[in-house]
N, C-alpha and C positions, 0 to 999 in steps of 0.2 A: 519534459521541458521545464527549465527553471522559470518560474513565473514571477510577476511583480507582486504577488500576494501569496499567502499560505493556503493550504488545502487540507481537507479531510476526505479520505477515499475509503470506500468499503468495497471489498471484493464480492462480486456476485456469483462467480463460479470459477473453477479451475478445470482444465481438461488436459490429461496426460494422453497425448496422441498414441494410438488411434482410438482410445476409449472415449465414451461420451462424457459431457461435462457434469460436474456435481459441485456442491459446496458443503463440505463437511466441517468447515470452520467458521468462526466469526473473526474475520480479518479486517483490522483497522490500521490505516496508515496516516500519520500526520506529517506534512511536508512543509518546510519553511521556504520563504522566498529566496534564500541563499542556496537552496538545494539540500540542506540538512533534513533528515527524515528519521522517524521512529516507526517501526512496523511490528505489530504484536498480533499473533494468531492463536486462538484457542479452539479446541475441538468442541463443537456444539453439544454433542451427546455426553461426553465424559467430563467436560469442563477442564481437561488437562491441557497444558501448554503444548501447542504444536510446533511453533517456531516464533522467535522474537529476535530482532536485530535492529541495528541503527547505524547510520553513517551519512554518506553524501550521494546525491543523485547527480550525474553528469550527462549532459546532452552531447553525444559523440557523433551524431549525424542528425539530419532533419527528422527522421522517424525512429532513431535508435537512442536508448537510454541505458546507461550503465549505473548500477547501484554498487558503490564501494562500501563493504561492511567493515565497521570499526569495532563492533562487538556483536557476537552471534551466539545464540543458545546452543547451536549444534556443533560448534567447533571452538577451539582455543587459538586458531589461526584464521581469524575472519578475513584478513586481506587476501587470502588464497581462494575465497569463494568466488565462483564465476556466476555473475548475475547481470546479464545483458538481455534486453528485450526490444522488440520493434513495436511501436504503438500506432494504431490507426483509430481515428475518431469515427464512431458509427452515427447513423442518422438519429439515434435516440439520445446522442450526447455522451453515451458511455464510451469507454476506451477499451479496445481489444489489444492486449499485450501478447506477443508471440515471441518465443525464444527457446532456449535449452537450459535446463538446470538439472541437478541431481534429484531423482525421484526418491524420497526417503523410504518408500516401500521396497524398492529394488536396489538402491544405492548406485544406480546407473544414470548417466547423462541421458535425458529424455526430452523430446520436443513437447512443449506445453502451450496452452492458451489460458490467459486469465482475463476475465471481464471485470472492469473497474467502473465504479460510479462515484462521482464527487457529491458530497453533501452540500446543500445550499447554505451559504454563509452570509452574514450581514456585510455590507461594503466596508465598514470600519471595524471589523472584528479584531479582537486581541489574539496575539500569538506569542509564545515564548518557547525556546528550545535551549536546554542546558545539558551539560555533562559535568561530572565531578572531575577534578584535576587528574585523578588517577585513571580516568576513562573507564571505570568499572560500574558507573551508574549514569544512565541517560533518562531524561524526562522531558516531556513536551505537553504543551496545551495550545489548542487552536479553538477559539470560541468555547463551545460547550462540551469539548472532548479533551480528555487527558490520557496519556500513556506513560508508563514507567517500566524500566527494566534494569537489570544489573546482575553482576556475578559476585557472590560472597567470597571471602578469602579461602573458604574450604572448597570452592569450586561450584557450589550450588547456584543455579541460575533461577532468578525470579522475574516475574512480570505481571502487569495488571493493566486493565482497561477501565476507564470510568467516564461517566457523562453527567452533565448537570441534571439535577432533579428539579423539574419545573414547579413542583408543589412546595418545596422547601428552599429553593435557590441554593441548595448545597450540592455536594457531589455524591454519587452512588456508584458502587463497583458493578461492572458488567461481568467481568471474569477476573480471576486472580489466582496465582499459585499460592500454595501454603507458605506462610512465613514471609510473604512479600513485604517489601519496604514501601508502604503506602503512606505518603505524605503529600498533600495537595499543594501545588505551587501558589505562592502569593503573587498578586498581580504586579507588584512593584519590585520584583526580585532583581532586576538589572536596569541598565540604562539603555534606552532605545538606540539601536544602531551602533553599539560599541561592544567589543569583546571584553567584558569586565570580569574580574575575579570577585566573587561574592561569597560570603560565608552564610550558609543556610543549612539547617538540619544537621548540625555538627559536622559539616564537610565544607570543602572549598570547591566552588563551582565556576565554570566558564560559561558565560552567556553567549551562545552560538548564534542566536537569531532572536530578534524581538521587535514587535511593532504593535 
């Protein structure tokens, strides 16, 4: 559901039916109030990138959400990715998402369940979502979390996750691919509520969402 505010969501488990649930990744999703999102998933054990993508979330029914991918680490044709799930809110406040998508281990469409939990945010938290004009780099910050991803001209895909360091008030990397383009967002990169073209980090960017 598109909200009046932004959110930070952490996946607590995934279940490929009929197998039991597990959580092999550190999956972090930042979503803007417009529905724009950035989703980055790293394998906990190996530290390798599992999946990273960004695009827009659309509410297609009361309990059904479609995620339209505009960039995706697993494909050069992201708009062809089928990513639709039905959500139900549990008594714990967590959200159980159910649907079908391609299981990367089998390459087959498979029924799945994902359990999501939102991080508590301050009522007046800052958020900004941007992509470069070419659409090859996306970056987002919501309060104390940042995500970045992109594809280099040679086809190499990179991504990273970062969070605020409470000791230094700076940023620290949680996971990152090798040779990732890690440049933290300045607070004043865009103008609130407008889609502005801005020049930053030697590139031209579109501010997709900011408050």
